[in-house]
Phi, psi and omega in degrees: 000155176266133176266123182263131171243120180261142178260035177211173182292152176300325180300316179293313182297319183281349177283343180281160167259147183234147178214151173268141169229146183191181185286346182299336177227026179072026177066026185273325187237158177255131176256107187285140175287145173255142180269140179281126178287341183294331183237030178071022178084013180280340176257131181242149182218139173219151183222135174231148177262131182230135177300146179302140176080004182259126174283141178232151174242149181204165172221169174249131180252136179260136174054032179057027184242115181298344177274002177236068182261146167256138185205161182283151171292168181298332178272348178080004184259002178223154173259126181252156178106187005288140185197158173277000184281004190272004183303128180066017176248089192242154166279151178231131177245125181280129180287143176255144177299151179295140176267000179265165178288179183298000000 
């Protein structure tokens, strides 16, 4: 998991809506995060299906606005944004081969 540190109050950060966008569908659609009712909505979850063995890149979009992106720092150890500065600054997840049969 990624540990997020916000440089703003939790109240401000949690007031936003968040969505994933990524290469799995050519950056066309937003997969919105769902808030967990168990902790007052402080935990968010989103799920996308990706074919086995396919590497994917993604960003997090705030409030359905491409000018409010969260993206990794160049070293990958910090989350930057929300900002319009995130073009081509993506997280990458390496696809694993399927462990199932054909």
